[in-house]
N, C-alpha and C positions, 0 to 999 in steps of 0.2 A: 503493497500500502505505499504510498508517498501520498510527501507533502503538498498544495496548491495553494500559489500564492491568495492574498484574496485584500482587497482592498474597502478599509471602510469609509464612505462616500461622509459619512458627516467630521470625522476626525483626518480622514486622511493617510491613519496608520495601516498598515500592512501585516497582515496574520498571515498563516499559516493556517491549514484543514485539511485533514484528509480526505482526500478522492475516493470515492466510491467504484471500486476494482470492476471494471467491465466485466460481466458472465464469460465464461470459453462459448466459444462457438458451442460446440457439440453437447455439451446441456442447454441449451440454446433449441436447439434441432433435437437433440432427444425428446424433452417436452414440446413442443409444438408436436411432433409428431404424435410421440405418445395420446392428445388430448383428439388430433383430427383421429386415428384411429378406434377412439372408443366412438365419434361422431358417427363415426361411414360406418361400423358394427352396430348398427341399432334401427340401420336400415333396414338388415336381412336378418336380425337377429332374432327376428320376435316371430318369423313363420312358420318355426317349428313346434314352437311353443302355443299355439291355437286351437287347437282339436283340446291341449289339457285347458284353457284357458275358455273355451265353449262350456266344458262339461262344469267348471267351477263357480264365472262366477253367470251362467246364463243365458250365453250370450249369441245373438244373432248371426246371420250371414249379412246384413250390413252390419249392429258392431263389433264385428268384426274386423270389416273391410275398415271400418274407423282406426281403431287399434292405428293398423298398419298408415291410411291414408295424414292423420291428425299429424303425422311426424316430419311426412311430407311435406306439404303445404306451411304447414309454420315454420319448419328447416328452409324450400326453396321460398319465401316468398318474405322471407326476413335477410335475408345472405347480403343485399348491398347494404341491408338497414349500418346492417354491421359489419364489412370493410368500411362503410366509410364514417363510421363511430370508431372505428382501430386508426386511424388519421385522424380525429379531429381529436379524443379521447383518450389516446396510449393503449397500444398493442396488448402490457400487460394488463392494464384496467380487465376489459376487454372480455379479454383471455379468461381473468379469473370466475367475473361477472357470468358469462357464460355457462363457463361450467359450475362453477357452484348451481344454477336455476337451472343444470344438467343435472349434476349429483342429487337436487333436490327434490326434485319431478320423479328420480328414479326411486326414490325412499319413497315417498306418494301411491307411484307406481305397483310396489313390487309388496304395498299391502292394503291394499283398493279394495272396496269391500263390497263393489258389483261396480259393473264398466263401465259408468257415467265417468268415478273418478278414475280411470286407467285411462277414459279416451282423450282426458285434461290434464292431466300428469306428460299424454304422451304429446300431449300441444305441447305444453309445456317445457316438455325436454328440445323438441323443437324450435322450438322458441332462443333454448338458451344455446345451442348446437349453429343458428343460425350469429348467433353470436361469438361461439367459439371458432368456428371453423375460418374464417378468412384472421382472423389473429391469426392463426395457427403458422398457414404459410408467407405474414408479412413478418411477423417474428425470423421465419428460416431465410425468409432473403436480404431480411436488414442485420440478420448478425456477421453472413458468410460475405469478404468481397467480391464483388462482379471477376466469374471466369469460371477456370478450371472447377475450384469449388466450391461457388454457388450452384454448378451447374449439377454435380455431386450433390450437394447438399436435397436440390430440390428432387432427383433421384429418389434422393430415399424418401421421401413425404410423400413422394406419390405410387410411393411403393407403397409405402407403412398403409398408405389411403386407403389405394388397390385391394392392399392385403387383411382390411376391416371389412370388408364387404363379403371379401371369398370367404373368410374366415366366421360369419355370419349364421350362416345351417353348421358346421360343426360345432361351434364353442355352444350354439340354441340349443340345438340335439344333447351332446355333452350332461345339458345343466338340468337338460328336463326328462333324463335318462336316472341319473345319479340322483337329481333332489328334485325341484317340481321346479314350474312354471316360471313363480315367482323370483325365484336365482336370475331367471335371464333377462332381469331390473335392475335384483337387489343387487348384482357381482361390482356393479357400475360405483355401490354407491366406498368400500372400502378404495379402490383404487381412483374414483373423485377427491376420495378426502386426498392421498398421498398425494395424489397428484398436484392438486392442489398446493402442500405444503412445500410440496417440488417448487411449483411456478412464483410463491411467495419467496419464496428466500433464493429464486436459482434465474428471475428474469433480473434485467432492471426495466425502471418505464422509458417509452419512448414512447413518438408520437411525430407523423407525417409531415405535417402540416401544424400552422399557430395562429392567432388571432381569428381566424374564422367561425363561421358556425354551421351548425343541419341548416339545413336545406330544409326546411318542415313540410311546405307543401308537397316539393319534389320525393322528397322519405312513401309519407302518407301516401303517396296517385301507385308510386313503384312497387312498395309494401303491398297494400289491395291490389295493384296489375297481376304481381304476382302471385298474389296466395288466390286471389280469385280464378286467376289462372291454371294452374296447379288443382284446385279445387275440379276443375271443368274436364280439365284431363285424369283425374282417378274416378268420374261419374261415369267414364265412356265401359270400366270394365264391368258395371251395375245397372248403366241402361241402356250403356250404342252410342254408335257416334252419333245419330240423328235426331234422337231426343232432345224435348224441351229444357229436362235435365240436366243436357251435358250441354250443347248450342247455349242455353241463355253463358251459363258460367264464364265458358272459350269465346264468348263474345264479347260479353262484359270486360273480361280482363284485357282482351287488344284491344275493348276505348277508353282505358283506363291508363293503358301502359302509350296509345296514341296521347292521350292529354297529358299523360306526362313528361313526351318527348316537345309538347309546344310549349311546357311551364319552363322546361329548363332549360330551349332555347332562349330564355327572358328572364333567367335568373341570375341573377351578379354575381351572386355566387352557387353553379348548380349542383344537387348532388354528382352525377355524373357530366359530366365536361361532355357535349356529345363527342367534342372532338377528338376523345379519345381513339372513335373506334375511323377515324380515318388513316387511321395507325395498323398498316396492312397486317400487321405479327400481332399488333391484338388482338381486330374482328378474327380474321382465318381462324388467327391458334382458336381463341374461343369455339368460331362454330367445330374446327373439327375432334376439341373436347366433347362436344354438346352431342355429336352422332357417335362418335365411340362409346361413349358414356350411354347413349340410344341401343347401345348392342349388349354392351359390354356387363349394365345394374339385367335386363332381362336375363340373359346368359346364366346368370347361376339360380334366377326362378328356374327359368326353363329344363337346369341341368340337375337340381333338385327333386322339381317334380317325378322326372322321366325314371333316375333311381329309383323313386323311392314306386309310385301309382307305377312304374314297366314294366321295371326290371324285379321289382318286389325289397329295396334293400330298407331298414330302418332308418330311422332317420340320422343315427348318430354313422352307420355304415354306409349314407348319402353323404357327412361332410365329410365323412375321412375321405367318400372314393374323392373329393373335389382338393385334399389339399392340397394332388401334388399340378391341381390349376392356378393353385395358391403358391407356390414355392415359383411357378413357370413366370406369370407377372413382376414378384419379385427378382428375380435375376435378370429378366425384359429389364424394368428399370435398371437394374445398378448395374449393368450394362452402358447401357443408351448414354450414361460420359463418356464413355473410352471410344467407343461408335462416332458418336458426334462433332470429335474430335478428327475423324479420321473421314467423315460423309457427309457432313457440315448437316444442322438442325431438321433442315426442308427437307434431305432426301430417307432420315433417317425417319422423320414423320409419314412417311409415306408407303416407303418398306414394309416398319412395322403394322400401317393399317391391313397392307396385303398381304403381308401373313397372317393375320388373324379373322382375313375376311376365308385364305386360304383353312381354314381351323371350323367356321360357321360352315363354310360347301360342304367339308366331310362330317359336319357334323348333324347333317341337312339329309343325311341315309342313312341315319339310326331304325333298325330293325325293333324287332319286337322281344326279341330273342339273342341280344346282342353283346358281345365283352363288354367285361372292361377296358380292356386295352385297346378294342377298335372304333366303342359306342363313347368312351368317358375319357382314358386316361391321351392316348395319343391328340383328338380333336383339340381333349380341354385346354392342353402344354400350348396349341399353338393359336390358341382363340388369344391366350391372356397372356404367350410371353407375347403376342406382335400387339397387344395392346401396351404391354409395359413400354414398348421399345419404341413406340408413338406418341407415347402420354408428356414423356419425361420432356423431348423434346417441344411438344405443343407448351407445354406447362413454363418453359422455359425461355420461350417465343411470345409469348402472351405477357409474364412478369418483367423481361428485359426491355421492353417496350414504351415502360410507363415511367410518367415523371417520380422522385419522391413524394410527392405529396400526394401521388397519385395510389402509392404502392399499396394502401389496404382496398381501396375499391375493386382494383386489378385483380385483388387478391379473388378478393367477392364475386365480382363478374366469373373466374376457373373454376368455383365453387356452385355460383348462380347453376350455368354452363351443364353442370355434368348431371348437375341433380338432378335439372328441369329436360336433360338432357333423358338421363335416367324413369321421368316421371313417365314422360311421355313415350318414354321403346316401348316401356314393358306395358304401358297401356295401348300401347298400336297395339304391339304385337302378340296380348293374350287375346284382342279381337281378330288378326289376322286367324290366330290356332281353332280359336271353339270356332271361325266361319268355315273354315277346313277340316272340324273334327266333326266326321259323318255323325249322322245323328243313330239312337241304338233302342230299338223299344225292344224290351223280355222280359217277360217277368221274374227269371235270373239275375243272377250279378252278370255286366258283362264283361270279356273278354275287355284286359287292361291295351289289347294290342291294339284295340279303334279309337286309342288317346295318339298316337304312333302321329300320322297325316299332319295331324296340327301340330305335333311340336316340333316337324321336320321342316311345314312350313316357314314357322318365326324364324328357323335359323334360314331358311333362302331367304329371309328379305332382309335377316339380320347383315349377310350376306350381300345383297344389294345394297342398303344401302353403306358398307364399309369402302365396298369399289365408288359408288359417286364421293365420300369421302374422298379414296384417292386422290378422283383425279381432279374437285377443288384444289383440295390442299397442290397439286402440280400447279394446277392456276394460279391459285391468291396468294400461297405463303411469297414472302420477298425472297427473290434469291440472296442467295451472301453475295456482297460484296468480294470485285479480284481484286486481286491485289499486285499493286506496281501498276 
């Protein structure tokens, strides 16, 4: 610890005061990644616990849907607000506030006596996640200087976030099998408390901008617009795309976002400076992240239900079967920085997307009697290894193209793109799968093989989405500057 000279403005005398040492970058990255893992894990960890919740709390189908959707809507709707708040009020402050709310809501959900308490707790969890998640990426990019070291740190953040989504089925199955469904939520409590302590003592406060106020009209409009749009997206799973229950919130959300755009153009200190989207690296990379998210989030869902509903795996067995895919996304993300130094971010992003598309195409050939090696392991490794290779350079491009004062905002954009892409992709692909599944009328139990055509069609559509993303990234992402 060094002593820094301080001048007293009243007396002119000089004294020394010990400065607070900067936290070690690896500690900041570790804390930030742990927070990101928690919030992404809770997107998928509830899936295998739903049958137990239904029996214990008497929830109907609609109630079970809202256990999942309340979290996703709050998470996606408040993300941009959380990102800008990290810029204005401090990254550490928002990290602690978001994690505190997330942990407290996990307690309420874990002891919920009835469904309404559980759904409310899940919405509060999503709100905490929206405050916490943008701060995690901003902490990483601010703690590590630009260059190869920052790229490796972003790769770690990307890998841990992807692993959180991948680990949901395994963690949920393990807790439900060994304990009960309540521990799917209660496990967040000791982890959250430990992480709060580490963040309180291991992080230093920092904000990207001072002297600005929050654009309240913009914050209200974008939050209401994204939340309403997210609500409309999740309604498609229950009501279809053409019903009023779906179309009204979808159109309403788009209208609110259009008004938000008009307001931001006239605001002196906008929540989202629209000029940021003129930066091709920011706009194109976020589009790529959204398209990759639309496929990868749905992949975990369909692989889990295929393993259980068709191949007859238990929840825990299904989770274990996807562990190699989880490791593949970690390897892809951590390998990406080394490859970027050789190929460049743009080329690696496109290559990763094409590798993932090959895996989705392979998975679309699934059969009712498929083996672990050919219908889960092989395609799973290609799908998630490719996503890992693609997402790291895309996240690097999206964050490196922003001004320091917009660091939290850009982090919020990255997370919003991934979350909204995942919600839209899952809603669209479940509708596609349902439409491609033949109707089955029988007095007995239907043969599980009737589900395969629908699942296969979902993977074929995902393949097309990723091929479109590869073409879009080839044309839209900026080319690297020529040396000399």
